[in-house]
Biotite code that builds the C-alpha atoms (Angstrom):
import biotite.structure as struc

atoms = struc.array([
    struc.Atom([0.000, 0.000, 0.000], chain_id="A", res_id=1, res_name="UNK", atom_name="CA", element="C"),
    struc.Atom([1.583, 3.193, -1.117], chain_id="A", res_id=2, res_name="UNK", atom_name="CA", element="C"),
    struc.Atom([-1.270, 5.669, -0.789], chain_id="A", res_id=3, res_name="UNK", atom_name="CA", element="C"),
    struc.Atom([-3.544, 6.853, 1.970], chain_id="A", res_id=4, res_name="UNK", atom_name="CA", element="C"),
    struc.Atom([-6.576, 6.267, -0.256], chain_id="A", res_id=5, res_name="UNK", atom_name="CA", element="C"),
    struc.Atom([-5.797, 2.552, -0.630], chain_id="A", res_id=6, res_name="UNK", atom_name="CA", element="C"),
    struc.Atom([-5.205, 2.185, 3.103], chain_id="A", res_id=7, res_name="UNK", atom_name="CA", element="C"),
    struc.Atom([-8.446, 4.036, 3.876], chain_id="A", res_id=8, res_name="UNK", atom_name="CA", element="C"),
    struc.Atom([-10.305, 1.679, 1.550], chain_id="A", res_id=9, res_name="UNK", atom_name="CA", element="C"),
    struc.Atom([-8.849, -1.398, 3.246], chain_id="A", res_id=10, res_name="UNK", atom_name="CA", element="C"),
    struc.Atom([-9.453, -0.134, 6.788], chain_id="A", res_id=11, res_name="UNK", atom_name="CA", element="C"),
    struc.Atom([-13.007, 0.827, 5.848], chain_id="A", res_id=12, res_name="UNK", atom_name="CA", element="C"),
    struc.Atom([-13.889, -2.396, 4.026], chain_id="A", res_id=13, res_name="UNK", atom_name="CA", element="C"),
    struc.Atom([-11.541, -4.986, 5.504], chain_id="A", res_id=14, res_name="UNK", atom_name="CA", element="C"),
    struc.Atom([-9.681, -7.690, 3.610], chain_id="A", res_id=15, res_name="UNK", atom_name="CA", element="C"),
    struc.Atom([-9.147, -11.374, 4.317], chain_id="A", res_id=16, res_name="UNK", atom_name="CA", element="C"),
    struc.Atom([-8.617, -11.739, 8.086], chain_id="A", res_id=17, res_name="UNK", atom_name="CA", element="C"),
    struc.Atom([-8.714, -7.971, 8.679], chain_id="A", res_id=18, res_name="UNK", atom_name="CA", element="C"),
    struc.Atom([-12.217, -6.864, 9.674], chain_id="A", res_id=19, res_name="UNK", atom_name="CA", element="C"),
    struc.Atom([-14.009, -3.808, 8.361], chain_id="A", res_id=20, res_name="UNK", atom_name="CA", element="C"),
    struc.Atom([-13.858, -0.808, 10.666], chain_id="A", res_id=21, res_name="UNK", atom_name="CA", element="C"),
    struc.Atom([-16.767, 0.998, 8.985], chain_id="A", res_id=22, res_name="UNK", atom_name="CA", element="C"),
    struc.Atom([-19.190, 2.005, 11.710], chain_id="A", res_id=23, res_name="UNK", atom_name="CA", element="C"),
    struc.Atom([-16.606, 1.381, 14.424], chain_id="A", res_id=24, res_name="UNK", atom_name="CA", element="C"),
    struc.Atom([-14.356, 4.326, 13.559], chain_id="A", res_id=25, res_name="UNK", atom_name="CA", element="C"),
    struc.Atom([-15.287, 7.729, 12.188], chain_id="A", res_id=26, res_name="UNK", atom_name="CA", element="C"),
    struc.Atom([-14.024, 8.839, 8.779], chain_id="A", res_id=27, res_name="UNK", atom_name="CA", element="C"),
    struc.Atom([-11.521, 11.117, 10.538], chain_id="A", res_id=28, res_name="UNK", atom_name="CA", element="C"),
    struc.Atom([-10.252, 8.255, 12.706], chain_id="A", res_id=29, res_name="UNK", atom_name="CA", element="C"),
    struc.Atom([-9.849, 6.016, 9.661], chain_id="A", res_id=30, res_name="UNK", atom_name="CA", element="C"),
    struc.Atom([-7.940, 8.776, 7.866], chain_id="A", res_id=31, res_name="UNK", atom_name="CA", element="C"),
    struc.Atom([-5.674, 9.163, 10.915], chain_id="A", res_id=32, res_name="UNK", atom_name="CA", element="C"),
    struc.Atom([-4.998, 5.405, 10.990], chain_id="A", res_id=33, res_name="UNK", atom_name="CA", element="C"),
    struc.Atom([-4.190, 5.460, 7.274], chain_id="A", res_id=34, res_name="UNK", atom_name="CA", element="C"),
    struc.Atom([-1.799, 8.371, 7.679], chain_id="A", res_id=35, res_name="UNK", atom_name="CA", element="C"),
    struc.Atom([-0.056, 6.639, 10.588], chain_id="A", res_id=36, res_name="UNK", atom_name="CA", element="C"),
    struc.Atom([0.312, 3.364, 8.654], chain_id="A", res_id=37, res_name="UNK", atom_name="CA", element="C"),
    struc.Atom([1.654, 5.222, 5.619], chain_id="A", res_id=38, res_name="UNK", atom_name="CA", element="C"),
    struc.Atom([4.190, 7.149, 7.731], chain_id="A", res_id=39, res_name="UNK", atom_name="CA", element="C"),
    struc.Atom([5.348, 3.958, 9.419], chain_id="A", res_id=40, res_name="UNK", atom_name="CA", element="C"),
    struc.Atom([5.786, 2.142, 6.111], chain_id="A", res_id=41, res_name="UNK", atom_name="CA", element="C"),
    struc.Atom([7.834, 5.010, 4.678], chain_id="A", res_id=42, res_name="UNK", atom_name="CA", element="C"),
    struc.Atom([10.011, 4.991, 7.809], chain_id="A", res_id=43, res_name="UNK", atom_name="CA", element="C"),
    struc.Atom([10.686, 1.269, 7.339], chain_id="A", res_id=44, res_name="UNK", atom_name="CA", element="C"),
    struc.Atom([8.536, 0.084, 10.261], chain_id="A", res_id=45, res_name="UNK", atom_name="CA", element="C"),
])
């Protein structure tokens, strides 16, 4: 995942074993999670 939009989509809708967080997190919270994940991946985890 190399874009916040793709991460937002996956967090919102889930994939495989990862559950959907739609309805559990607000749009702003999902965007914050996506930004954090993207920053961590750029930093090399």
